PDBQT receptor file of N, H, CA, C and O in Angstrom, charges set to zero:
ATOM      1  N   MET A   1     143.661 148.905  94.290  1.00  0.00    +0.000 N 
ATOM      2  CA  MET A   1     143.985 147.726  93.120  1.00  0.00    +0.000 C 
ATOM      3  C   MET A   1     142.590 148.001  92.705  1.00  0.00    +0.000 C 
ATOM      4  O   MET A   1     141.573 148.003  93.399  1.00  0.00    +0.000 OA
ATOM      5  N   THR A   2     142.801 148.334  90.897  1.00  0.00    +0.000 N 
ATOM      6  H   THR A   2     143.627 148.333  90.334  1.00  0.00    +0.000 HD
ATOM      7  CA  THR A   2     142.604 148.867  89.712  1.00  0.00    +0.000 C 
ATOM      8  C   THR A   2     142.328 147.263  88.839  1.00  0.00    +0.000 C 
ATOM      9  O   THR A   2     142.760 146.117  88.718  1.00  0.00    +0.000 OA
ATOM     10  N   GLN A   3     141.217 148.272  88.363  1.00  0.00    +0.000 N 
ATOM     11  H   GLN A   3     140.866 149.203  88.462  1.00  0.00    +0.000 HD
ATOM     12  CA  GLN A   3     140.779 147.351  87.833  1.00  0.00    +0.000 C 
ATOM     13  C   GLN A   3     141.150 147.220  86.251  1.00  0.00    +0.000 C 
ATOM     14  O   GLN A   3     141.169 148.166  85.464  1.00  0.00    +0.000 OA
ATOM     15  N   SER A   4     141.488 145.639  85.890  1.00  0.00    +0.000 N 
ATOM     16  H   SER A   4     141.473 144.870  86.529  1.00  0.00    +0.000 HD
ATOM     17  CA  SER A   4     142.337 146.503  84.152  1.00  0.00    +0.000 C 
ATOM     18  C   SER A   4     140.554 146.000  83.696  1.00  0.00    +0.000 C 
ATOM     19  O   SER A   4     139.523 145.534  84.182  1.00  0.00    +0.000 OA
ATOM     20  N   VAL A   5     141.141 146.493  82.453  1.00  0.00    +0.000 N 
ATOM     21  H   VAL A   5     141.979 146.872  82.059  1.00  0.00    +0.000 HD
ATOM     22  CA  VAL A   5     139.835 146.868  81.283  1.00  0.00    +0.000 C 
ATOM     23  C   VAL A   5     140.318 145.785  80.422  1.00  0.00    +0.000 C 
ATOM     24  O   VAL A   5     141.499 145.691  80.088  1.00  0.00    +0.000 OA
ATOM     25  N   ASN A   6     139.120 144.718  79.957  1.00  0.00    +0.000 N 
ATOM     26  H   ASN A   6     138.160 144.794  80.229  1.00  0.00    +0.000 HD
ATOM     27  CA  ASN A   6     139.545 143.480  78.795  1.00  0.00    +0.000 C 
ATOM     28  C   ASN A   6     139.467 144.506  76.959  1.00  0.00    +0.000 C 
ATOM     29  O   ASN A   6     138.484 145.138  76.572  1.00  0.00    +0.000 OA
ATOM     30  N   PRO A   7     140.629 144.368  76.289  1.00  0.00    +0.000 N 
ATOM     31  CA  PRO A   7     139.927 145.062  75.363  1.00  0.00    +0.000 C 
ATOM     32  C   PRO A   7     139.156 143.509  74.857  1.00  0.00    +0.000 C 
ATOM     33  O   PRO A   7     137.989 143.530  74.466  1.00  0.00    +0.000 OA
ATOM     34  N   LEU A   8     140.139 141.885  74.932  1.00  0.00    +0.000 N 
ATOM     35  H   LEU A   8     141.087 141.869  75.250  1.00  0.00    +0.000 HD
ATOM     36  CA  LEU A   8     138.444 141.834  74.064  1.00  0.00    +0.000 C 
ATOM     37  C   LEU A   8     137.078 141.404  74.528  1.00  0.00    +0.000 C 
ATOM     38  O   LEU A   8     136.746 140.227  74.382  1.00  0.00    +0.000 OA
ATOM     39  N   SER A   9     136.574 141.947  74.870  1.00  0.00    +0.000 N 
ATOM     40  H   SER A   9     136.844 142.903  74.989  1.00  0.00    +0.000 HD
ATOM     41  CA  SER A   9     135.644 141.407  75.033  1.00  0.00    +0.000 C 
ATOM     42  C   SER A   9     135.161 143.229  75.103  1.00  0.00    +0.000 C 
ATOM     43  O   SER A   9     134.477 143.420  76.109  1.00  0.00    +0.000 OA
ATOM     44  N   GLU A  10     135.361 144.432  74.331  1.00  0.00    +0.000 N 
ATOM     45  H   GLU A  10     135.917 144.276  73.514  1.00  0.00    +0.000 HD
ATOM     46  CA  GLU A  10     135.922 145.590  73.503  1.00  0.00    +0.000 C 
ATOM     47  C   GLU A  10     135.128 145.097  72.249  1.00  0.00    +0.000 C 
ATOM     48  O   GLU A  10     133.982 145.297  71.845  1.00  0.00    +0.000 OA
ATOM     49  N   GLN A  11     136.383 144.245  71.715  1.00  0.00    +0.000 N 
ATOM     50  H   GLN A  11     137.314 144.082  72.043  1.00  0.00    +0.000 HD
ATOM     51  CA  GLN A  11     136.870 143.721  70.408  1.00  0.00    +0.000 C 
ATOM     52  C   GLN A  11     135.258 142.913  69.592  1.00  0.00    +0.000 C 
ATOM     53  O   GLN A  11     134.709 142.910  68.490  1.00  0.00    +0.000 OA
ATOM     54  N   HIS A  12     134.998 142.185  71.261  1.00  0.00    +0.000 N 
ATOM     55  H   HIS A  12     135.444 142.187  72.156  1.00  0.00    +0.000 HD
ATOM     56  CA  HIS A  12     134.259 140.812  70.893  1.00  0.00    +0.000 C 
ATOM     57  C   HIS A  12     132.955 141.909  70.321  1.00  0.00    +0.000 C 
ATOM     58  O   HIS A  12     132.899 141.844  69.093  1.00  0.00    +0.000 OA
ATOM     59  N   SER A  13     131.951 142.846  70.885  1.00  0.00    +0.000 N 
ATOM     60  H   SER A  13     131.996 142.899  71.882  1.00  0.00    +0.000 HD
ATOM     61  CA  SER A  13     131.488 143.644  71.203  1.00  0.00    +0.000 C 
ATOM     62  C   SER A  13     131.181 144.472  69.523  1.00  0.00    +0.000 C 
ATOM     63  O   SER A  13     130.321 144.292  68.661  1.00  0.00    +0.000 OA
ATOM     64  N   TRP A  14     132.136 145.233  69.615  1.00  0.00    +0.000 N 
ATOM     65  H   TRP A  14     132.835 145.380  70.316  1.00  0.00    +0.000 HD
ATOM     66  CA  TRP A  14     132.666 145.179  68.023  1.00  0.00    +0.000 C 
ATOM     67  C   TRP A  14     132.711 144.760  66.532  1.00  0.00    +0.000 C 
ATOM     68  O   TRP A  14     132.591 145.491  65.549  1.00  0.00    +0.000 OA
ATOM     69  N   MET A  15     132.975 142.989  66.597  1.00  0.00    +0.000 N 
ATOM     70  H   MET A  15     133.073 142.395  67.396  1.00  0.00    +0.000 HD
ATOM     71  CA  MET A  15     132.696 142.305  66.214  1.00  0.00    +0.000 C 
ATOM     72  C   MET A  15     131.328 141.141  65.822  1.00  0.00    +0.000 C 
ATOM     73  O   MET A  15     131.114 140.730  64.681  1.00  0.00    +0.000 OA
ATOM     74  N   GLU A  16     130.564 140.782  66.970  1.00  0.00    +0.000 N 
ATOM     75  H   GLU A  16     130.737 141.116  67.896  1.00  0.00    +0.000 HD
ATOM     76  CA  GLU A  16     129.555 141.090  66.866  1.00  0.00    +0.000 C 
ATOM     77  C   GLU A  16     128.637 141.851  65.451  1.00  0.00    +0.000 C 
ATOM     78  O   GLU A  16     128.192 141.262  64.466  1.00  0.00    +0.000 OA
ATOM     79  N   ASN A  17     128.541 143.757  65.870  1.00  0.00    +0.000 N 
ATOM     80  H   ASN A  17     128.902 144.235  66.670  1.00  0.00    +0.000 HD
ATOM     81  CA  ASN A  17     128.201 144.195  65.366  1.00  0.00    +0.000 C 
ATOM     82  C   ASN A  17     128.536 144.585  63.400  1.00  0.00    +0.000 C 
ATOM     83  O   ASN A  17     128.105 145.388  62.572  1.00  0.00    +0.000 OA
ATOM     84  N   THR A  18     129.458 143.545  63.428  1.00  0.00    +0.000 N 
ATOM     85  H   THR A  18     129.808 142.893  64.100  1.00  0.00    +0.000 HD
ATOM     86  CA  THR A  18     129.684 143.440  61.865  1.00  0.00    +0.000 C 
ATOM     87  C   THR A  18     128.861 141.913  61.096  1.00  0.00    +0.000 C 
ATOM     88  O   THR A  18     128.671 141.521  59.945  1.00  0.00    +0.000 OA
ATOM     89  N   ARG A  19     128.541 141.389  62.526  1.00  0.00    +0.000 N 
ATOM     90  H   ARG A  19     128.696 141.708  63.461  1.00  0.00    +0.000 HD
ATOM     91  CA  ARG A  19     127.735 139.735  61.554  1.00  0.00    +0.000 C 
ATOM     92  C   ARG A  19     126.176 140.737  61.716  1.00  0.00    +0.000 C 
ATOM     93  O   ARG A  19     125.377 140.067  62.372  1.00  0.00    +0.000 OA
ATOM     94  N   VAL A  20     125.454 142.355  61.231  1.00  0.00    +0.000 N 
ATOM     95  H   VAL A  20     126.102 142.899  60.698  1.00  0.00    +0.000 HD
ATOM     96  CA  VAL A  20     124.381 142.469  61.484  1.00  0.00    +0.000 C 
ATOM     97  C   VAL A  20     125.081 142.697  59.419  1.00  0.00    +0.000 C 
ATOM     98  O   VAL A  20     126.296 142.684  59.219  1.00  0.00    +0.000 OA
ATOM     99  N   PRO A  21     124.312 142.832  58.499  1.00  0.00    +0.000 N 
ATOM    100  CA  PRO A  21     124.279 143.038  57.520  1.00  0.00    +0.000 C 
ATOM    101  C   PRO A  21     124.190 144.153  57.193  1.00  0.00    +0.000 C 
ATOM    102  O   PRO A  21     123.368 144.802  57.841  1.00  0.00    +0.000 OA
ATOM    103  N   VAL A  22     124.901 144.849  56.157  1.00  0.00    +0.000 N 
ATOM    104  H   VAL A  22     125.569 144.322  55.631  1.00  0.00    +0.000 HD
ATOM    105  CA  VAL A  22     124.137 146.243  55.267  1.00  0.00    +0.000 C 
ATOM    106  C   VAL A  22     123.611 146.338  54.568  1.00  0.00    +0.000 C 
ATOM    107  O   VAL A  22     123.614 145.652  53.545  1.00  0.00    +0.000 OA
ATOM    108  N   THR A  23     122.865 147.326  54.858  1.00  0.00    +0.000 N 
ATOM    109  H   THR A  23     122.862 147.883  55.688  1.00  0.00    +0.000 HD
ATOM    110  CA  THR A  23     121.130 147.175  54.020  1.00  0.00    +0.000 C 
ATOM    111  C   THR A  23     120.875 148.795  54.009  1.00  0.00    +0.000 C 
ATOM    112  O   THR A  23     121.365 149.716  54.661  1.00  0.00    +0.000 OA
ATOM    113  N   PRO A  24     120.117 148.742  53.215  1.00  0.00    +0.000 N 
ATOM    114  CA  PRO A  24     119.414 149.777  53.194  1.00  0.00    +0.000 C 
ATOM    115  C   PRO A  24     118.782 150.269  54.571  1.00  0.00    +0.000 C 
ATOM    116  O   PRO A  24     118.882 151.271  55.280  1.00  0.00    +0.000 OA
ATOM    117  N   GLN A  25     117.974 148.882  54.601  1.00  0.00    +0.000 N 
ATOM    118  H   GLN A  25     117.893 148.068  54.026  1.00  0.00    +0.000 HD
ATOM    119  CA  GLN A  25     117.292 149.145  55.644  1.00  0.00    +0.000 C 
ATOM    120  C   GLN A  25     117.821 149.344  57.040  1.00  0.00    +0.000 C 
ATOM    121  O   GLN A  25     117.510 150.336  57.700  1.00  0.00    +0.000 OA
ATOM    122  N   THR A  26     118.826 148.156  57.603  1.00  0.00    +0.000 N 
ATOM    123  H   THR A  26     119.079 147.350  57.067  1.00  0.00    +0.000 HD
ATOM    124  CA  THR A  26     119.011 148.196  57.861  1.00  0.00    +0.000 C 
ATOM    125  C   THR A  26     120.566 149.208  58.760  1.00  0.00    +0.000 C 
ATOM    126  O   THR A  26     120.378 149.513  59.938  1.00  0.00    +0.000 OA
ATOM    127  N   ASN A  27     121.724 149.555  58.204  1.00  0.00    +0.000 N 
ATOM    128  H   ASN A  27     121.877 149.307  57.247  1.00  0.00    +0.000 HD
ATOM    129  CA  ASN A  27     122.437 151.080  57.967  1.00  0.00    +0.000 C 
ATOM    130  C   ASN A  27     121.745 151.401  56.759  1.00  0.00    +0.000 C 
ATOM    131  O   ASN A  27     121.588 150.532  55.900  1.00  0.00    +0.000 OA
ATOM    132  N   PRO A  28     121.231 152.791  56.579  1.00  0.00    +0.000 N 
ATOM    133  CA  PRO A  28     121.320 153.382  55.545  1.00  0.00    +0.000 C 
ATOM    134  C   PRO A  28     122.381 154.475  55.043  1.00  0.00    +0.000 C 
ATOM    135  O   PRO A  28     122.478 154.777  53.854  1.00  0.00    +0.000 OA
ATOM    136  N   GLN A  29     123.197 155.063  56.092  1.00  0.00    +0.000 N 
ATOM    137  H   GLN A  29     123.119 154.818  57.059  1.00  0.00    +0.000 HD
ATOM    138  CA  GLN A  29     124.294 156.012  55.490  1.00  0.00    +0.000 C 
ATOM    139  C   GLN A  29     125.137 155.485  54.786  1.00  0.00    +0.000 C 
ATOM    140  O   GLN A  29     125.510 155.964  53.715  1.00  0.00    +0.000 OA
ATOM    141  N   LEU A  30     125.784 153.857  55.547  1.00  0.00    +0.000 N 
ATOM    142  H   LEU A  30     125.481 153.468  56.417  1.00  0.00    +0.000 HD
ATOM    143  CA  LEU A  30     126.764 153.604  55.493  1.00  0.00    +0.000 C 
ATOM    144  C   LEU A  30     126.455 152.318  53.089  1.00  0.00    +0.000 C 
ATOM    145  O   LEU A  30     126.989 152.141  51.994  1.00  0.00    +0.000 OA
ATOM    146  N   TRP A  31     124.832 151.851  54.222  1.00  0.00    +0.000 N 
ATOM    147  H   TRP A  31     124.398 151.995  55.112  1.00  0.00    +0.000 HD
ATOM    148  CA  TRP A  31     124.776 151.571  52.454  1.00  0.00    +0.000 C 
ATOM    149  C   TRP A  31     125.236 152.103  50.631  1.00  0.00    +0.000 C 
ATOM    150  O   TRP A  31     125.707 151.678  49.575  1.00  0.00    +0.000 OA
ATOM    151  N   TYR A  32     124.659 153.352  51.318  1.00  0.00    +0.000 N 
ATOM    152  H   TYR A  32     124.277 153.697  52.175  1.00  0.00    +0.000 HD
ATOM    153  CA  TYR A  32     124.179 154.751  49.931  1.00  0.00    +0.000 C 
ATOM    154  C   TYR A  32     125.965 155.428  50.075  1.00  0.00    +0.000 C 
ATOM    155  O   TYR A  32     126.275 156.414  49.406  1.00  0.00    +0.000 OA
ATOM    156  N   GLN A  33     126.561 155.032  50.620  1.00  0.00    +0.000 N 
ATOM    157  H   GLN A  33     126.310 154.231  51.164  1.00  0.00    +0.000 HD
ATOM    158  CA  GLN A  33     127.755 155.291  51.190  1.00  0.00    +0.000 C 
ATOM    159  C   GLN A  33     128.587 154.624  49.840  1.00  0.00    +0.000 C 
ATOM    160  O   GLN A  33     129.022 155.018  48.758  1.00  0.00    +0.000 OA
ATOM    161  N   TRP A  34     128.520 153.430  50.580  1.00  0.00    +0.000 N 
ATOM    162  H   TRP A  34     128.167 153.109  51.459  1.00  0.00    +0.000 HD
ATOM    163  CA  TRP A  34     129.494 152.114  49.756  1.00  0.00    +0.000 C 
ATOM    164  C   TRP A  34     128.252 152.529  48.255  1.00  0.00    +0.000 C 
ATOM    165  O   TRP A  34     128.931 152.942  47.316  1.00  0.00    +0.000 OA
ATOM    166  N   TYR A  35     127.411 152.513  48.057  1.00  0.00    +0.000 N 
ATOM    167  H   TYR A  35     126.859 152.178  48.821  1.00  0.00    +0.000 HD
ATOM    168  CA  TYR A  35     126.948 153.004  46.459  1.00  0.00    +0.000 C 
ATOM    169  C   TYR A  35     127.127 153.880  45.759  1.00  0.00    +0.000 C 
ATOM    170  O   TYR A  35     127.491 153.898  44.584  1.00  0.00    +0.000 OA
ATOM    171  N   GLY A  36     126.929 154.513  46.312  1.00  0.00    +0.000 N 
ATOM    172  H   GLY A  36     126.633 154.498  47.267  1.00  0.00    +0.000 HD
ATOM    173  CA  GLY A  36     127.773 155.731  45.535  1.00  0.00    +0.000 C 
ATOM    174  C   GLY A  36     129.844 155.924  45.508  1.00  0.00    +0.000 C 
ATOM    175  O   GLY A  36     130.414 156.824  44.891  1.00  0.00    +0.000 OA
ATOM    176  N   ILE A  37     130.127 155.497  45.831  1.00  0.00    +0.000 N 
ATOM    177  H   ILE A  37     129.665 154.766  46.332  1.00  0.00    +0.000 HD
ATOM    178  CA  ILE A  37     130.949 155.130  45.826  1.00  0.00    +0.000 C 
ATOM    179  C   ILE A  37     131.757 153.985  44.433  1.00  0.00    +0.000 C 
ATOM    180  O   ILE A  37     132.752 154.159  43.729  1.00  0.00    +0.000 OA
ATOM    181  N   LEU A  38     130.543 152.607  44.545  1.00  0.00    +0.000 N 
ATOM    182  H   LEU A  38     129.734 152.466  45.117  1.00  0.00    +0.000 HD
ATOM    183  CA  LEU A  38     130.763 151.670  43.515  1.00  0.00    +0.000 C 
ATOM    184  C   LEU A  38     130.371 152.508  42.683  1.00  0.00    +0.000 C 
ATOM    185  O   LEU A  38     131.097 152.284  41.714  1.00  0.00    +0.000 OA
ATOM    186  N   GLN A  39     129.502 153.573  42.339  1.00  0.00    +0.000 N 
ATOM    187  H   GLN A  39     128.912 153.755  43.126  1.00  0.00    +0.000 HD
ATOM    188  CA  GLN A  39     129.045 154.108  40.977  1.00  0.00    +0.000 C 
ATOM    189  C   GLN A  39     129.506 154.515  40.571  1.00  0.00    +0.000 C 
ATOM    190  O   GLN A  39     129.662 154.429  39.353  1.00  0.00    +0.000 OA
ATOM    191  N   GLU A  40     130.099 155.319  41.390  1.00  0.00    +0.000 N 
ATOM    192  H   GLU A  40     129.972 155.389  42.379  1.00  0.00    +0.000 HD
ATOM    193  CA  GLU A  40     131.731 156.579  40.492  1.00  0.00    +0.000 C 
ATOM    194  C   GLU A  40     132.515 155.715  40.170  1.00  0.00    +0.000 C 
ATOM    195  O   GLU A  40     132.605 155.450  38.971  1.00  0.00    +0.000 OA
ATOM    196  N   ASP A  41     133.488 154.864  41.318  1.00  0.00    +0.000 N 
ATOM    197  H   ASP A  41     133.415 155.079  42.292  1.00  0.00    +0.000 HD
ATOM    198  CA  ASP A  41     134.670 154.180  40.854  1.00  0.00    +0.000 C 
ATOM    199  C   ASP A  41     134.911 153.094  40.741  1.00  0.00    +0.000 C 
ATOM    200  O   ASP A  41     136.105 152.794  40.780  1.00  0.00    +0.000 OA
ATOM    201  N   ALA A  42     133.781 151.886  40.529  1.00  0.00    +0.000 N 
ATOM    202  H   ALA A  42     132.812 152.130  40.498  1.00  0.00    +0.000 HD
ATOM    203  CA  ALA A  42     133.578 150.005  40.371  1.00  0.00    +0.000 C 
ATOM    204  C   ALA A  42     132.322 150.197  39.607  1.00  0.00    +0.000 C 
ATOM    205  O   ALA A  42     131.417 149.421  39.914  1.00  0.00    +0.000 OA
ATOM    206  N   PRO A  43     132.127 150.880  38.877  1.00  0.00    +0.000 N 
ATOM    207  CA  PRO A  43     130.493 150.475  37.938  1.00  0.00    +0.000 C 
ATOM    208  C   PRO A  43     130.220 149.602  37.907  1.00  0.00    +0.000 C 
ATOM    209  O   PRO A  43     129.078 149.387  38.313  1.00  0.00    +0.000 OA
ATOM    210  N   GLU A  44     131.228 148.163  37.294  1.00  0.00    +0.000 N 
ATOM    211  H   GLU A  44     132.156 148.337  36.964  1.00  0.00    +0.000 HD
ATOM    212  CA  GLU A  44     131.302 146.631  36.983  1.00  0.00    +0.000 C 
ATOM    213  C   GLU A  44     131.530 145.658  38.291  1.00  0.00    +0.000 C 
ATOM    214  O   GLU A  44     131.906 144.582  38.757  1.00  0.00    +0.000 OA
ATOM    215  N   ILE A  45     130.928 147.085  38.493  1.00  0.00    +0.000 N 
ATOM    216  H   ILE A  45     130.622 147.959  38.115  1.00  0.00    +0.000 HD
ATOM    217  CA  ILE A  45     130.720 145.257  40.210  1.00  0.00    +0.000 C 
ATOM    218  C   ILE A  45     128.814 146.489  40.682  1.00  0.00    +0.000 C 
ATOM    219  O   ILE A  45     127.859 145.891  41.178  1.00  0.00    +0.000 OA
ATOM    220  N   LEU A  46     128.750 147.510  40.490  1.00  0.00    +0.000 N 
ATOM    221  H   LEU A  46     129.526 147.995  40.088  1.00  0.00    +0.000 HD
ATOM    222  CA  LEU A  46     127.441 147.198  41.139  1.00  0.00    +0.000 C 
ATOM    223  C   LEU A  46     126.194 146.118  40.478  1.00  0.00    +0.000 C 
ATOM    224  O   LEU A  46     125.120 146.054  41.077  1.00  0.00    +0.000 OA
ATOM    225  N   ASP A  47     126.354 145.527  39.580  1.00  0.00    +0.000 N 
ATOM    226  H   ASP A  47     127.226 145.578  39.093  1.00  0.00    +0.000 HD
ATOM    227  CA  ASP A  47     125.171 144.949  40.219  1.00  0.00    +0.000 C 
ATOM    228  C   ASP A  47     125.640 143.766  40.872  1.00  0.00    +0.000 C 
ATOM    229  O   ASP A  47     124.711 143.111  41.345  1.00  0.00    +0.000 OA
ATOM    230  N   THR A  48     126.476 143.408  41.006  1.00  0.00    +0.000 N 
ATOM    231  H   THR A  48     127.230 143.940  40.623  1.00  0.00    +0.000 HD
ATOM    232  CA  THR A  48     126.600 142.359  42.065  1.00  0.00    +0.000 C 
ATOM    233  C   THR A  48     126.833 143.283  43.847  1.00  0.00    +0.000 C 
ATOM    234  O   THR A  48     126.235 142.851  44.832  1.00  0.00    +0.000 OA
ATOM    235  N   PHE A  49     127.429 144.073  43.903  1.00  0.00    +0.000 N 
ATOM    236  H   PHE A  49     127.915 144.423  43.103  1.00  0.00    +0.000 HD
ATOM    237  CA  PHE A  49     126.889 144.490  45.089  1.00  0.00    +0.000 C 
ATOM    238  C   PHE A  49     125.062 144.709  44.944  1.00  0.00    +0.000 C 
ATOM    239  O   PHE A  49     124.563 143.775  45.571  1.00  0.00    +0.000 OA
ATOM    240  N   LEU A  50     124.673 145.022  44.734  1.00  0.00    +0.000 N 
ATOM    241  H   LEU A  50     125.078 145.781  44.224  1.00  0.00    +0.000 HD
ATOM    242  CA  LEU A  50     122.938 145.557  44.612  1.00  0.00    +0.000 C 
ATOM    243  C   LEU A  50     122.681 143.981  44.577  1.00  0.00    +0.000 C 
ATOM    244  O   LEU A  50     122.142 143.739  45.657  1.00  0.00    +0.000 OA
ATOM    245  N   GLU A  51     122.817 142.687  43.792  1.00  0.00    +0.000 N 
ATOM    246  H   GLU A  51     123.255 142.883  42.915  1.00  0.00    +0.000 HD
ATOM    247  CA  GLU A  51     122.852 141.308  43.681  1.00  0.00    +0.000 C 
ATOM    248  C   GLU A  51     122.548 140.494  45.094  1.00  0.00    +0.000 C 
ATOM    249  O   GLU A  51     121.714 139.724  45.571  1.00  0.00    +0.000 OA
ATOM    250  N   ASN A  52     123.578 141.064  45.390  1.00  0.00    +0.000 N 
ATOM    251  H   ASN A  52     124.255 141.689  45.003  1.00  0.00    +0.000 HD
ATOM    252  CA  ASN A  52     123.745 140.604  47.194  1.00  0.00    +0.000 C 
ATOM    253  C   ASN A  52     123.830 141.595  48.268  1.00  0.00    +0.000 C 
ATOM    254  O   ASN A  52     124.541 141.417  49.258  1.00  0.00    +0.000 OA
ATOM    255  N   THR A  53     122.804 143.082  48.003  1.00  0.00    +0.000 N 
ATOM    256  H   THR A  53     122.227 143.226  47.200  1.00  0.00    +0.000 HD
ATOM    257  CA  THR A  53     122.277 143.054  48.567  1.00  0.00    +0.000 C 
ATOM    258  C   THR A  53     120.576 142.990  48.653  1.00  0.00    +0.000 C 
ATOM    259  O   THR A  53     119.935 143.616  49.497  1.00  0.00    +0.000 OA
ATOM    260  N   ALA A  54     119.963 142.101  47.602  1.00  0.00    +0.000 N 
ATOM    261  H   ALA A  54     120.483 141.592  46.916  1.00  0.00    +0.000 HD
ATOM    262  CA  ALA A  54     118.634 141.923  47.604  1.00  0.00    +0.000 C 
ATOM    263  C   ALA A  54     118.791 140.181  47.773  1.00  0.00    +0.000 C 
ATOM    264  O   ALA A  54     117.957 139.431  48.281  1.00  0.00    +0.000 OA
ATOM    265  N   ALA A  55     120.138 139.801  47.176  1.00  0.00    +0.000 N 
ATOM    266  H   ALA A  55     120.816 140.409  46.764  1.00  0.00    +0.000 HD
ATOM    267  CA  ALA A  55     120.152 138.232  48.599  1.00  0.00    +0.000 C 
ATOM    268  C   ALA A  55     119.942 138.362  50.016  1.00  0.00    +0.000 C 
ATOM    269  O   ALA A  55     119.064 137.760  50.634  1.00  0.00    +0.000 OA
ATOM    270  N   LYS A  56     121.337 139.713  50.857  1.00  0.00    +0.000 N 
ATOM    271  H   LYS A  56     122.051 140.203  50.356  1.00  0.00    +0.000 HD
ATOM    272  CA  LYS A  56     121.283 139.905  51.939  1.00  0.00    +0.000 C 
ATOM    273  C   LYS A  56     119.522 140.091  52.604  1.00  0.00    +0.000 C 
ATOM    274  O   LYS A  56     119.189 139.482  53.621  1.00  0.00    +0.000 OA
ATOM    275  N   MET A  57     118.627 140.931  51.907  1.00  0.00    +0.000 N 
ATOM    276  H   MET A  57     118.897 141.425  51.081  1.00  0.00    +0.000 HD
ATOM    277  CA  MET A  57     117.379 141.323  52.059  1.00  0.00    +0.000 C 
ATOM    278  C   MET A  57     116.293 139.748  51.980  1.00  0.00    +0.000 C 
ATOM    279  O   MET A  57     115.488 139.221  52.748  1.00  0.00    +0.000 OA
ATOM    280  N   GLU A  58     116.776 139.474  50.755  1.00  0.00    +0.000 N 
ATOM    281  H   GLU A  58     117.430 139.902  50.131  1.00  0.00    +0.000 HD
ATOM    282  CA  GLU A  58     115.488 138.824  50.751  1.00  0.00    +0.000 C 
ATOM    283  C   GLU A  58     114.860 138.358  49.198  1.00  0.00    +0.000 C 
ATOM    284  O   GLU A  58     114.557 137.341  48.574  1.00  0.00    +0.000 OA
ATOM    285  N   VAL A  59     114.906 140.336  49.002  1.00  0.00    +0.000 N 
ATOM    286  H   VAL A  59     115.152 141.161  49.509  1.00  0.00    +0.000 HD
ATOM    287  CA  VAL A  59     113.960 140.264  47.856  1.00  0.00    +0.000 C 
ATOM    288  C   VAL A  59     114.676 140.725  47.249  1.00  0.00    +0.000 C 
ATOM    289  O   VAL A  59     115.780 141.140  47.599  1.00  0.00    +0.000 OA
ATOM    290  N   THR A  60     113.759 140.773  45.248  1.00  0.00    +0.000 N 
ATOM    291  H   THR A  60     112.862 140.435  44.964  1.00  0.00    +0.000 HD
ATOM    292  CA  THR A  60     113.986 141.024  44.610  1.00  0.00    +0.000 C 
ATOM    293  C   THR A  60     114.820 142.515  44.141  1.00  0.00    +0.000 C 
ATOM    294  O   THR A  60     114.417 143.655  44.369  1.00  0.00    +0.000 OA
ATOM    295  N   VAL A  61     116.598 141.965  43.137  1.00  0.00    +0.000 N 
ATOM    296  H   VAL A  61     116.925 141.039  42.951  1.00  0.00    +0.000 HD
ATOM    297  CA  VAL A  61     117.212 143.150  42.198  1.00  0.00    +0.000 C 
ATOM    298  C   VAL A  61     115.491 144.079  42.180  1.00  0.00    +0.000 C 
ATOM    299  O   VAL A  61     115.151 144.784  43.130  1.00  0.00    +0.000 OA
ATOM    300  N   ASP A  62     114.873 143.939  41.305  1.00  0.00    +0.000 N 
ATOM    301  H   ASP A  62     115.149 143.367  40.532  1.00  0.00    +0.000 HD
ATOM    302  CA  ASP A  62     113.634 144.749  41.686  1.00  0.00    +0.000 C 
ATOM    303  C   ASP A  62     113.473 145.682  42.215  1.00  0.00    +0.000 C 
ATOM    304  O   ASP A  62     113.481 146.854  41.837  1.00  0.00    +0.000 OA
ATOM    305  N   TYR A  63     113.221 144.971  43.657  1.00  0.00    +0.000 N 
ATOM    306  H   TYR A  63     113.214 144.019  43.963  1.00  0.00    +0.000 HD
ATOM    307  CA  TYR A  63     112.507 145.495  44.214  1.00  0.00    +0.000 C 
ATOM    308  C   TYR A  63     112.725 146.227  44.903  1.00  0.00    +0.000 C 
ATOM    309  O   TYR A  63     112.057 147.179  45.307  1.00  0.00    +0.000 OA
ATOM    310  N   LEU A  64     114.291 145.680  45.280  1.00  0.00    +0.000 N 
ATOM    311  H   LEU A  64     114.834 144.907  44.952  1.00  0.00    +0.000 HD
ATOM    312  CA  LEU A  64     115.300 146.788  45.973  1.00  0.00    +0.000 C 
ATOM    313  C   LEU A  64     115.503 148.352  44.790  1.00  0.00    +0.000 C 
ATOM    314  O   LEU A  64     116.130 149.372  45.075  1.00  0.00    +0.000 OA
ATOM    315  N   MET A  65     114.991 148.158  43.894  1.00  0.00    +0.000 N 
ATOM    316  H   MET A  65     114.481 147.329  43.663  1.00  0.00    +0.000 HD
ATOM    317  CA  MET A  65     115.904 149.218  42.405  1.00  0.00    +0.000 C 
ATOM    318  C   MET A  65     114.387 149.969  43.043  1.00  0.00    +0.000 C 
ATOM    319  O   MET A  65     114.799 151.126  42.964  1.00  0.00    +0.000 OA
ATOM    320  N   ASP A  66     113.239 150.094  43.496  1.00  0.00    +0.000 N 
ATOM    321  H   ASP A  66     112.905 149.154  43.561  1.00  0.00    +0.000 HD
ATOM    322  CA  ASP A  66     112.277 150.778  42.933  1.00  0.00    +0.000 C 
ATOM    323  C   ASP A  66     111.972 151.261  44.376  1.00  0.00    +0.000 C 
ATOM    324  O   ASP A  66     111.957 152.476  44.573  1.00  0.00    +0.000 OA
ATOM    325  N   GLU A  67     111.737 150.434  45.365  1.00  0.00    +0.000 N 
ATOM    326  H   GLU A  67     111.750 149.447  45.205  1.00  0.00    +0.000 HD
ATOM    327  CA  GLU A  67     112.235 151.160  46.572  1.00  0.00    +0.000 C 
ATOM    328  C   GLU A  67     113.113 151.800  47.814  1.00  0.00    +0.000 C 
ATOM    329  O   GLU A  67     112.735 152.375  48.835  1.00  0.00    +0.000 OA
ATOM    330  N   PHE A  68     114.676 151.415  47.240  1.00  0.00    +0.000 N 
ATOM    331  H   PHE A  68     114.982 150.947  46.410  1.00  0.00    +0.000 HD
ATOM    332  CA  PHE A  68     115.746 152.199  46.913  1.00  0.00    +0.000 C 
ATOM    333  C   PHE A  68     116.441 153.178  46.272  1.00  0.00    +0.000 C 
ATOM    334  O   PHE A  68     116.974 154.146  46.814  1.00  0.00    +0.000 OA
ATOM    335  N   LEU A  69     116.435 153.051  45.707  1.00  0.00    +0.000 N 
ATOM    336  H   LEU A  69     116.002 152.265  45.266  1.00  0.00    +0.000 HD
ATOM    337  CA  LEU A  69     116.977 154.313  44.791  1.00  0.00    +0.000 C 
ATOM    338  C   LEU A  69     116.255 153.769  43.835  1.00  0.00    +0.000 C 
ATOM    339  O   LEU A  69     116.213 154.290  42.721  1.00  0.00    +0.000 OA
TER     340      LEU A  69
């Protein structure tokens, strides 16, 4: 008898990983990738991205920019 794999359990663990906010501290590679894309392709929403990141990190935008940019 073969044991079947439950795809929902694998999907659930992937879903759990998406609940961690992406910040320069939690996932720097992905965050800086997003920052670079927004800087080039959508500079009009870059301020909002920085404000949202600062809120997730519970720091000021000035601190975020001084420490990570």
